[in-house]
Backbone bond lengths (Angstrom), bond angles and torsions (degrees), N, CA, C in turn:
res aa  C-N    CA-C-N  psi(-1)  N-CA   C-N-CA  omega(-1)  CA-C   N-CA-C  phi
1 M - - - 1.472 - - 1.529 110.24 -
2 G 1.397 114.44 -44.74 1.477 118.51 177.85 1.483 111.78 -62.50
3 A 1.358 116.17 -38.24 1.480 119.77 179.73 1.488 110.65 -65.26
4 T 1.346 114.42 -39.35 1.474 118.35 -179.86 1.519 110.39 -64.18
5 A 1.365 115.50 -42.71 1.469 119.14 -179.93 1.505 111.36 -63.82
6 T 1.369 113.80 -39.63 1.468 117.52 178.96 1.506 111.19 -63.30
7 A 1.358 113.78 -43.25 1.467 118.39 179.36 1.511 110.84 -61.93
8 S 1.331 115.96 -40.37 1.464 119.50 -179.38 1.525 110.52 -64.19
9 R 1.381 114.25 -43.75 1.462 117.13 179.24 1.513 111.38 -63.53
10 S 1.345 114.85 -37.32 1.465 119.23 178.27 1.503 110.86 -63.89
11 T 1.335 114.74 -44.18 1.475 118.79 179.24 1.512 110.55 -62.78
12 L 1.359 115.49 -42.94 1.454 119.77 179.76 1.527 111.72 -61.28
13 T 1.349 114.21 -40.32 1.467 118.59 179.75 1.512 111.03 -63.42
14 I 1.308 115.93 -40.83 1.467 120.07 179.62 1.511 110.22 -65.16
15 R 1.318 115.93 -43.65 1.456 118.86 -178.59 1.532 111.47 -65.32
16 E 1.349 116.22 -40.79 1.457 118.57 177.66 1.522 110.47 -63.35
17 S 1.322 115.85 -37.20 1.464 119.36 177.37 1.510 110.47 -64.08
18 D 1.336 115.17 -42.37 1.467 119.02 178.41 1.515 110.67 -62.47
19 M 1.341 116.20 -41.07 1.471 119.64 -177.44 1.515 111.26 -66.13
20 S 1.345 116.12 -38.22 1.468 118.26 -179.53 1.508 111.82 -68.49
21 A 1.312 117.70 -27.54 1.469 121.04 -179.95 1.507 111.83 -84.80
22 E 1.342 116.41 -22.10 1.467 120.44 -172.43 1.519 113.66 -61.79
23 P 1.359 120.67 -44.20 1.459 119.56 179.89 1.513 113.15 -59.72
24 V 1.318 118.63 -38.48 1.459 121.26 178.80 1.510 110.08 -62.19
25 F 1.332 115.41 -43.10 1.459 119.68 -179.68 1.521 110.63 -64.33
26 K 1.349 115.46 -43.70 1.456 118.70 -178.76 1.522 111.09 -68.18
27 S 1.361 116.39 -37.02 1.456 119.87 179.57 1.522 111.27 -61.95
28 K 1.320 116.53 -44.49 1.462 120.04 178.93 1.512 110.48 -65.46
29 S 1.338 115.61 -39.81 1.463 119.83 -179.62 1.518 110.46 -65.84
30 F 1.354 116.07 -41.44 1.470 120.17 -179.22 1.529 110.98 -63.88
31 A 1.335 116.47 -43.92 1.470 120.15 179.78 1.525 111.00 -62.31
32 S 1.326 115.29 -40.90 1.465 119.34 179.91 1.520 110.75 -66.18
33 D 1.345 115.93 -43.63 1.471 120.15 178.90 1.527 110.87 -63.90
34 A 1.339 116.52 -40.97 1.469 120.25 -179.79 1.521 110.80 -63.39
35 M 1.329 116.99 -41.01 1.456 120.45 179.31 1.517 111.11 -64.67
36 R 1.348 116.04 -42.30 1.476 118.72 178.61 1.526 110.48 -64.71
37 T 1.334 115.92 -38.89 1.469 119.57 179.66 1.520 110.67 -64.68
38 L 1.338 116.83 -43.43 1.461 121.09 179.45 1.521 111.35 -63.48
39 Q 1.320 116.74 -43.79 1.465 120.45 179.05 1.513 110.78 -62.51
40 A 1.349 115.83 -40.21 1.466 119.85 179.52 1.520 110.52 -65.76
41 W 1.349 116.60 -40.49 1.465 120.47 -178.89 1.525 110.73 -66.39
42 V 1.328 116.81 -43.45 1.467 120.02 178.89 1.523 110.57 -63.64
43 G 1.328 115.98 -43.19 1.469 119.30 178.38 1.507 111.54 -61.35
44 H 1.337 116.74 -42.22 1.469 120.76 178.50 1.526 110.91 -63.48
45 A 1.344 116.95 -43.04 1.463 120.79 -179.72 1.523 111.27 -63.64
46 L 1.311 117.15 -40.48 1.464 120.23 179.35 1.523 111.61 -66.57
47 R 1.350 115.86 -38.44 1.474 118.60 177.88 1.519 110.85 -65.59
48 R 1.346 116.86 -41.38 1.466 120.30 178.34 1.520 111.16 -64.16
49 L 1.357 116.18 -40.65 1.454 119.85 179.21 1.521 111.29 -64.94
50 K 1.340 117.01 -39.45 1.460 120.82 179.11 1.522 110.66 -63.30
51 I 1.336 115.47 -41.74 1.475 119.85 178.34 1.525 109.84 -65.23
52 W 1.329 116.05 -43.16 1.466 120.57 -176.07 1.525 111.53 -64.99
53 L 1.356 116.49 -30.44 1.462 120.49 -177.60 1.526 113.98 -88.95
54 E 1.330 117.35 0.86 1.462 119.19 177.19 1.524 109.98 -63.95
55 P 1.328 118.47 137.80 1.469 121.85 -175.24 1.526 113.43 -52.50
56 D 1.325 117.99 -43.28 1.468 120.32 -178.53 1.523 110.93 -63.14
57 N 1.328 115.75 -39.37 1.461 119.34 -179.13 1.530 110.78 -69.97
58 L 1.346 116.77 -40.35 1.454 120.07 177.89 1.520 111.55 -64.15
59 Q 1.333 116.12 -37.43 1.456 120.30 178.26 1.517 111.05 -63.48
60 R 1.324 115.52 -37.71 1.467 120.04 -179.54 1.526 111.27 -72.85
61 L 1.338 116.81 -34.98 1.463 120.50 -176.06 1.526 113.41 -83.46
62 R 1.328 116.29 -22.27 1.452 120.01 -170.41 1.527 113.79 -55.34
63 P 1.314 121.28 -41.03 1.471 119.81 -179.30 1.522 113.38 -72.56
64 Q 1.298 119.31 -13.82 1.454 121.68 -174.80 1.523 110.92 -79.29
65 L 1.340 115.02 143.05 1.457 120.98 -175.57 1.525 111.95 -63.42
66 H 1.326 117.24 -41.13 1.460 118.53 -176.96 1.532 111.68 -68.00
67 Y 1.346 116.59 -25.76 1.466 120.03 175.56 1.533 109.92 -66.91
68 Q 1.344 115.58 -47.63 1.460 119.88 -179.79 1.527 111.38 -62.90
69 A 1.340 115.87 -40.86 1.462 119.08 177.41 1.527 110.81 -64.34
70 G 1.325 116.36 -38.14 1.451 120.63 179.32 1.515 112.00 -65.26
71 V 1.344 116.24 -40.39 1.463 120.26 178.21 1.528 110.49 -62.88
72 L 1.343 115.74 -45.52 1.467 119.57 179.07 1.530 111.09 -62.17
73 A 1.329 115.09 -41.48 1.465 118.81 178.87 1.531 110.78 -64.16
74 G 1.346 115.70 -38.39 1.456 119.98 178.84 1.521 112.24 -63.50
75 F 1.349 115.28 -43.76 1.462 119.12 177.68 1.530 111.21 -64.19
76 A 1.342 116.31 -40.90 1.465 120.07 179.15 1.526 110.83 -63.00
77 L 1.337 115.10 -41.25 1.464 119.18 179.07 1.525 110.91 -64.69
78 A 1.334 115.73 -43.80 1.462 119.71 179.65 1.526 111.18 -62.54
79 A 1.354 115.73 -40.96 1.464 119.51 178.93 1.520 111.00 -63.82
80 A 1.346 116.46 -41.15 1.456 120.63 -179.96 1.529 110.85 -63.69
81 V 1.334 115.80 -41.90 1.456 120.08 179.16 1.528 110.58 -63.26
82 L 1.339 116.19 -44.77 1.467 120.14 -179.66 1.527 111.52 -63.90
83 L 1.350 116.20 -40.54 1.460 119.12 178.06 1.522 111.22 -64.71
84 G 1.324 116.00 -39.38 1.456 119.77 177.94 1.514 111.93 -63.20
85 I 1.338 115.54 -43.08 1.468 119.87 178.46 1.530 110.42 -64.25
86 A 1.346 116.16 -42.34 1.471 119.74 179.76 1.526 110.97 -63.78
87 D 1.341 116.09 -39.55 1.466 119.74 179.54 1.526 110.97 -63.21
88 L 1.331 116.20 -45.12 1.466 120.05 179.42 1.525 111.38 -63.55
89 A 1.349 115.16 -36.63 1.460 119.58 -176.47 1.529 112.28 -73.32
90 T 1.347 116.90 -30.19 1.470 119.73 -174.11 1.526 113.95 -105.32
91 R 1.338 117.56 -9.98 1.467 119.50 -174.93 1.518 111.75 -59.04
92 S 1.303 117.36 -47.42 1.463 119.86 -178.33 1.523 111.28 -67.35
93 V 1.350 116.60 -34.51 1.463 120.30 178.98 1.522 110.31 -65.97
94 I 1.342 116.42 -43.31 1.461 121.16 179.63 1.528 110.10 -64.18
95 Q 1.331 116.92 -44.17 1.455 120.48 179.62 1.528 111.41 -61.47
96 T 1.325 115.95 -40.46 1.464 120.15 178.21 1.523 110.88 -63.72
97 R 1.339 115.96 -42.27 1.470 120.05 179.85 1.535 111.25 -65.02
98 L 1.343 117.07 -39.47 1.462 120.35 178.58 1.529 110.85 -63.77
99 E 1.317 116.20 -41.33 1.461 120.42 178.68 1.526 110.70 -65.53
100 E 1.325 117.13 -39.25 1.465 120.42 178.18 1.527 111.14 -64.38
101 D 1.348 116.59 -42.11 1.468 120.77 178.80 1.522 110.92 -64.29
102 L 1.343 116.42 -42.61 1.461 120.09 179.11 1.524 110.51 -64.04
103 K 1.322 117.00 -44.11 1.466 121.02 179.32 1.526 110.72 -59.87
104 A 1.337 116.44 -41.85 1.461 120.25 179.03 1.525 111.25 -64.34
105 S 1.334 117.30 -38.92 1.471 121.18 179.31 1.515 110.40 -66.30
106 L 1.330 117.48 -42.55 1.458 120.77 -179.84 1.526 110.78 -65.28
107 E 1.325 116.62 -37.87 1.458 120.38 -179.50 1.528 111.84 -67.00
108 E 1.336 117.11 -23.16 1.463 120.16 178.38 1.521 112.20 -75.63
109 V 1.332 117.44 -23.87 1.471 119.55 -176.10 1.530 112.70 -110.74
110 V 1.333 117.71 -2.78 1.464 121.11 175.72 1.529 107.88 -131.47
111 P 1.322 118.85 112.05 1.469 121.40 -179.68 1.525 112.03 -57.41
112 A 1.311 115.80 142.15 1.470 121.32 -175.71 1.519 113.21 -62.98
113 D 1.330 117.70 -25.75 1.472 118.96 -177.62 1.521 113.22 -77.50
114 L 1.341 116.84 -0.61 1.460 119.95 179.55 1.527 113.22 -95.77
115 Y 1.311 117.90 -4.67 1.463 118.29 -177.42 1.526 110.87 -149.62
116 D 1.340 114.19 153.57 1.455 120.74 174.30 1.533 110.52 -130.43
117 N 1.320 115.90 13.93 1.466 120.91 178.93 1.526 110.21 -106.33
118 N 1.322 115.76 176.74 1.468 122.03 175.36 1.522 108.31 -88.64
119 L 1.332 117.24 111.60 1.458 121.00 -176.06 1.524 112.41 -59.61
120 L 1.316 116.79 -31.91 1.461 119.92 -177.32 1.528 112.24 -76.65
121 S 1.314 117.05 -13.08 1.469 120.51 -178.37 1.518 112.75 -96.15
122 D 1.339 117.17 -34.76 1.470 120.99 178.86 1.524 108.91 -90.86
123 V 1.317 115.61 92.40 1.464 121.10 -172.51 1.520 110.37 -132.25
124 L 1.318 115.69 140.04 1.463 122.32 171.70 1.520 108.64 -116.28
125 S 1.319 116.93 139.62 1.465 121.59 174.82 1.523 107.05 -102.34
126 V 1.336 115.86 115.92 1.468 120.75 -172.25 1.528 110.02 -118.25
127 P 1.339 118.38 128.45 1.475 120.53 175.79 1.526 109.77 -58.19
128 S 1.340 116.68 132.76 1.464 119.24 -174.73 1.518 113.30 -141.58
129 A 1.322 117.84 15.16 1.466 120.14 -178.12 1.529 110.80 -61.13
130 D 1.325 117.04 -39.83 1.466 120.51 -178.14 1.525 112.76 -76.54
131 A 1.331 117.11 -13.65 1.466 120.48 -177.94 1.527 112.35 -91.10
132 N 1.320 116.71 -1.73 1.480 121.47 179.71 1.526 111.24 56.27
133 M 1.340 115.04 49.72 1.459 121.16 -179.41 1.525 112.04 -93.84
134 G 1.312 116.51 -5.97 1.459 119.73 -179.97 1.505 113.76 97.34
135 A 1.355 117.73 3.35 1.467 121.86 179.51 1.523 108.99 -155.64
136 A 1.326 115.22 151.96 1.467 119.66 177.99 1.527 111.27 -69.90
137 E 1.332 116.13 -31.30 1.461 122.51 177.20 1.531 108.48 -129.42
138 T 1.302 116.38 134.74 1.467 121.24 178.62 1.524 109.13 -114.46
139 L 1.327 115.87 130.73 1.465 120.49 176.69 1.526 109.09 -85.36
140 V 1.312 115.36 122.97 1.469 121.59 -178.92 1.526 108.15 -108.42
141 Y 1.326 116.32 121.15 1.462 122.59 -177.13 1.527 109.00 -96.23
142 L 1.330 115.52 122.73 1.459 121.13 -175.68 1.531 110.71 -93.93
143 A 1.323 115.44 123.81 1.464 121.01 175.79 1.524 107.65 -94.76
144 K 1.338 116.27 112.65 1.465 120.74 -176.26 1.526 111.25 -116.06
145 K 1.315 114.28 145.22 1.459 120.01 172.63 1.523 107.33 -130.15
146 Q 1.325 115.44 121.93 1.466 122.27 -175.65 1.531 110.33 52.93
147 G 1.331 115.37 39.25 1.461 121.53 175.21 1.513 115.55 85.53
148 E 1.327 118.04 -8.55 1.464 121.23 -177.86 1.525 110.45 -100.34
149 V 1.336 116.76 134.27 1.468 120.90 178.15 1.522 109.01 -70.52
150 R 1.319 115.88 117.18 1.469 121.26 179.60 1.530 111.86 -101.43
151 A 1.329 116.12 -22.50 1.464 120.39 -178.46 1.518 108.97 -163.95
152 V 1.328 115.86 166.21 1.464 121.13 174.55 1.522 107.71 -134.78
153 S 1.311 114.88 160.01 1.463 119.91 175.28 1.515 108.48 -145.69
154 F 1.307 115.91 152.46 1.457 120.53 -179.97 1.531 109.27 -162.40
155 K 1.321 114.63 162.27 1.461 120.91 177.30 1.526 109.38 -97.15
156 L 1.311 115.83 151.05 1.455 121.75 176.73 1.519 109.05 -151.04
157 V 1.315 116.36 168.95 1.466 120.67 -174.85 1.523 110.35 -131.99
158 A 1.337 115.39 134.45 1.459 120.99 166.29 1.526 105.21 -92.04
159 P 1.324 118.65 102.80 1.465 120.32 -170.60 1.520 114.67 -73.29
160 D 1.330 116.34 -14.13 1.460 120.38 -169.52 1.523 112.68 -119.68
161 G 1.335 116.54 41.67 1.461 119.31 173.85 1.518 111.03 -63.27
162 Y 1.302 116.66 170.54 1.466 120.44 -176.87 1.531 111.32 -59.16
163 A 1.341 117.33 -41.90 1.464 121.10 -176.75 1.524 112.72 -110.49
164 G 1.332 117.68 1.70 1.459 119.71 -178.69 1.517 111.12 147.55
165 P 1.315 117.37 -173.11 1.463 121.40 -178.52 1.534 111.71 -62.25
166 I 1.335 115.23 146.74 1.457 122.18 176.85 1.526 107.14 -120.20
167 S 1.328 117.16 117.62 1.454 121.55 -178.20 1.530 109.98 -93.46
168 L 1.315 115.75 134.17 1.458 121.72 -175.77 1.523 110.56 -130.60
169 V 1.313 115.41 161.35 1.461 121.76 168.53 1.518 106.63 -133.62
170 M 1.328 116.59 138.08 1.467 119.04 -178.63 1.519 110.61 -136.73
171 G 1.332 115.70 151.28 1.450 122.59 176.30 1.509 109.43 -119.28
172 I 1.354 116.19 139.52 1.459 121.68 -177.64 1.527 108.22 -133.43
173 D 1.337 116.83 135.07 1.467 118.04 178.98 1.528 110.41 -81.94
174 R 1.321 116.88 174.76 1.464 120.91 -174.16 1.518 112.50 -65.77
175 N 1.352 117.94 -17.51 1.458 121.74 178.12 1.521 112.67 -88.53
176 G 1.337 115.98 -2.48 1.459 119.17 177.93 1.513 114.45 89.99
177 E 1.327 117.50 14.78 1.465 120.42 176.97 1.525 110.62 -98.76
178 I 1.311 115.28 142.68 1.464 120.61 -178.06 1.530 110.18 -70.88
179 L 1.320 115.07 129.04 1.467 121.58 176.00 1.525 111.21 -91.60
180 G 1.302 116.16 -30.07 1.454 119.66 -179.55 1.511 111.10 179.10
181 V 1.320 115.09 152.60 1.468 122.89 175.56 1.518 107.64 -135.14
182 R 1.327 116.76 137.44 1.460 121.13 175.14 1.524 109.55 -136.63
183 V 1.320 114.57 144.11 1.470 121.10 173.34 1.517 107.11 -90.42
184 I 1.333 117.02 126.19 1.470 119.54 -177.27 1.523 112.73 -109.21
185 A 1.337 118.01 -13.23 1.473 120.13 176.38 1.521 108.93 -164.26
186 H 1.329 115.92 138.96 1.469 120.49 176.72 1.523 109.35 -165.79
187 M 1.340 115.66 171.22 1.466 121.64 177.47 1.527 110.46 -130.85
188 E 1.332 115.77 28.68 1.463 119.98 -176.51 1.533 111.67 -72.17
189 T 1.320 116.03 163.81 1.464 122.21 -173.62 1.524 111.72 -65.93
190 P 1.329 118.05 125.16 1.470 120.65 176.81 1.521 111.18 -58.72
191 G 1.315 116.32 136.30 1.459 120.72 179.42 1.515 113.91 85.84
192 L 1.326 117.46 -12.24 1.464 121.45 179.61 1.537 109.50 -125.62
193 G 1.314 115.59 -83.55 1.451 120.30 -177.70 1.514 114.87 -69.06
194 D 1.328 116.87 -20.76 1.470 118.08 -177.26 1.527 112.96 -74.19
195 K 1.336 117.16 2.80 1.469 119.87 175.79 1.523 112.05 -70.57
196 I 1.318 117.16 -3.94 1.460 120.24 173.71 1.529 110.82 -72.48
197 E 1.332 117.31 -16.05 1.462 121.29 176.19 1.531 109.44 -76.50
198 V 1.318 116.49 137.48 1.461 120.07 -179.35 1.519 111.45 -67.04
199 S 1.326 116.82 -22.60 1.465 120.00 178.27 1.526 112.13 -76.89
200 K 1.352 117.05 -15.43 1.467 120.85 -178.72 1.525 112.48 -102.63
201 S 1.334 116.82 -28.60 1.467 120.73 177.41 1.525 108.88 -161.41
202 K 1.323 115.54 168.28 1.466 120.99 -179.92 1.528 111.76 -93.70
203 W 1.321 117.11 11.23 1.464 121.45 -175.18 1.520 112.48 -54.92
204 V 1.333 117.57 -44.52 1.459 120.91 -175.00 1.528 112.26 -66.97
205 L 1.337 117.38 -18.49 1.461 120.80 179.65 1.531 111.77 -73.11
206 D 1.330 117.34 -15.41 1.460 120.44 179.29 1.523 112.54 -66.02
207 F 1.319 117.49 -15.26 1.464 119.89 179.00 1.527 112.07 -78.43
208 N 1.318 117.65 -18.68 1.459 120.76 -178.13 1.526 110.88 -58.13
209 G 1.332 115.80 130.14 1.455 120.86 178.51 1.515 114.71 85.08
210 K 1.333 117.56 -8.48 1.466 120.12 -179.73 1.528 109.81 -79.82
211 S 1.329 115.51 151.10 1.466 120.65 177.79 1.522 109.33 -151.00
212 L 1.320 115.86 175.54 1.460 120.13 176.54 1.528 110.68 -75.50
213 D 1.330 116.89 -12.65 1.467 121.12 179.92 1.517 112.29 -90.23
214 N 1.356 117.86 -35.01 1.464 118.32 -176.93 1.535 113.23 -97.46
215 L 1.335 117.07 0.59 1.463 121.31 171.15 1.523 108.18 -129.91
216 S 1.312 115.55 139.60 1.462 119.73 176.59 1.524 109.82 -77.55
217 V 1.306 115.83 169.35 1.472 120.60 178.78 1.526 110.24 -57.54
218 E 1.343 116.15 -42.64 1.469 120.27 -178.89 1.525 112.35 -65.72
219 Q 1.336 116.61 -31.84 1.464 120.08 -178.01 1.528 112.48 -74.01
220 W 1.325 116.90 -18.00 1.463 120.00 177.56 1.532 108.99 -79.95
221 A 1.328 114.65 69.30 1.470 121.18 -178.84 1.520 107.76 -164.77
222 V 1.324 116.43 167.63 1.465 119.63 175.17 1.530 108.05 -75.61
223 K 1.314 117.10 160.50 1.463 121.77 -174.54 1.531 112.39 -60.46
224 K 1.317 116.36 -32.28 1.465 119.85 179.29 1.522 111.09 -63.08
225 D 1.347 116.01 -25.78 1.469 121.13 179.75 1.522 111.99 -101.93
226 G 1.352 116.91 12.58 1.458 120.50 177.64 1.517 114.34 93.93
227 G 1.331 117.49 8.86 1.455 121.53 -178.75 1.513 113.25 -96.75
228 V 1.346 115.64 -163.77 1.463 120.37 -175.66 1.532 113.11 -110.27
229 F 1.316 118.22 -3.85 1.460 120.31 -175.82 1.533 110.72 -98.29
230 D 1.331 115.01 137.58 1.462 120.57 -179.44 1.523 111.15 -66.40
231 Q 1.304 115.38 147.39 1.457 120.38 166.87 1.526 107.58 -102.54
232 F 1.330 116.58 171.28 1.464 120.51 -179.36 1.524 108.90 -99.24
233 A 1.324 116.52 146.44 1.455 120.50 175.42 1.528 109.23 -63.14
234 G 1.310 116.14 119.67 1.466 120.73 179.16 1.508 113.69 81.91
235 A 1.339 117.34 3.69 1.470 119.19 -179.43 1.522 108.76 -151.87
236 T 1.322 115.53 86.12 1.463 120.45 -179.74 1.518 112.11 -93.25
237 I 1.320 117.00 -33.28 1.469 120.71 -174.65 1.525 111.21 -61.65
238 T 1.337 117.15 -44.48 1.471 120.55 -176.22 1.527 112.19 -58.65
239 P 1.341 119.67 -56.26 1.472 118.67 179.78 1.526 112.31 -64.75
240 R 1.324 117.52 -33.77 1.468 120.16 178.76 1.521 110.49 -59.14
241 K 1.324 116.66 -46.80 1.458 120.53 -176.76 1.530 111.94 -71.04
242 V 1.323 116.90 -31.34 1.464 119.68 176.04 1.524 110.09 -67.35
243 V 1.329 117.37 -44.69 1.465 121.08 178.48 1.522 110.22 -59.30
244 Q 1.320 116.98 -44.67 1.463 120.58 -179.87 1.526 111.14 -62.29
245 A 1.334 116.45 -40.85 1.468 120.22 -179.91 1.526 110.93 -65.66
246 I 1.334 116.83 -41.64 1.463 120.19 -179.68 1.526 110.46 -66.12
247 K 1.308 117.35 -37.49 1.469 120.40 176.53 1.531 109.87 -62.64
248 R 1.318 117.20 -40.28 1.469 119.88 176.86 1.530 110.56 -63.52
249 G 1.340 115.85 -36.77 1.454 119.77 176.84 1.524 111.69 -63.39
250 M 1.330 116.40 -38.80 1.461 120.81 178.60 1.532 110.50 -66.70
251 E 1.310 116.95 -39.84 1.467 120.82 178.00 1.528 110.60 -67.12
252 F 1.325 115.75 -35.42 1.467 120.67 176.69 1.527 109.69 -63.46
253 Y 1.333 116.34 -41.74 1.463 120.21 177.54 1.528 110.69 -63.67
254 R 1.310 116.78 -46.79 1.467 120.08 -177.75 1.535 111.21 -60.26
255 A 1.326 116.60 -38.25 1.467 120.49 -178.07 1.525 112.55 -67.01
256 H 1.339 116.37 -26.45 1.470 119.96 -175.00 1.525 112.71 -117.49
257 R 1.328 117.95 6.76 1.462 121.73 -171.76 1.522 112.83 -54.49
258 E 1.309 117.39 -49.77 1.459 120.29 -176.52 1.519 111.70 -61.61
259 Q 1.322 115.82 -41.29 1.465 120.15 179.52 1.521 110.89 -63.48
260 W 1.330 117.34 -44.20 1.458 120.54 -176.79 1.532 111.33 -69.83
261 L 1.317 117.39 -42.28 1.455 119.33 -179.99 1.524 111.38 -67.53
262 A 1.330 116.25 -26.04 1.471 120.06 178.06 1.526 112.21 -74.71
263 S 1.335 116.85 -5.13 1.458 120.82 179.24 1.520 111.88 -79.53
264 S 1.330 117.30 4.23 1.467 120.98 177.86 1.519 109.50 -61.87
265 S 1.344 115.55 143.51 1.457 120.30 176.75 1.514 109.33 -107.64
266 H 1.298 116.42 138.85 1.480 119.96 -177.26 1.514 109.02 -119.18
């Protein structure tokens, strides 16, 4: 009886050993079979493609509708692949160029001696739908020197320019005075409304040093409307809408000033 039990245990041990080894054997066999199957499938596909591309076969298929549809589908697929490759190849380049353009715009409205940080890195996202800034969220770039916020800058939009939206960027110091304003995109009339560009006239420089404290509400307007800012001959709407947008930007700053200045790091 003891011998029988021993034999049974021995048999059981052998079988358990066999079972533990079996998955490894099957795994190796499966991988080998899968590789052979894949190689066979690729070889078969290449042979079929070679036959299909033979001149006599193409001549026979050319009048058939499914051949023409297949050719069009092939060209569409190739175009899609090429566009995808081009997008992957240029995406990082485009992103880098956009960041460089933004950095250059910010540097025009915030003097370099006011910060020692990376303006593109110190950013706050502030809800601005109610402020009529042209976006639901506005990115505010903090200019810091030795950890203290010395100025801020952000983009905003005058949505109702004469020919369409006018995109701006402005810088404001911690006292609420404008450091600079630049127009970064517009569709205004050449020779008239485009004088809002600093390259076409010095008009936009008149905002430097202005604030909600040193100008009254009435003065934040073009002279034709009783304000202090010049309008252009033959183009009043463009400067009027820019002035209104900049005033909204100043009010946006005033509403959030304490929060932004408290972002200083010590």
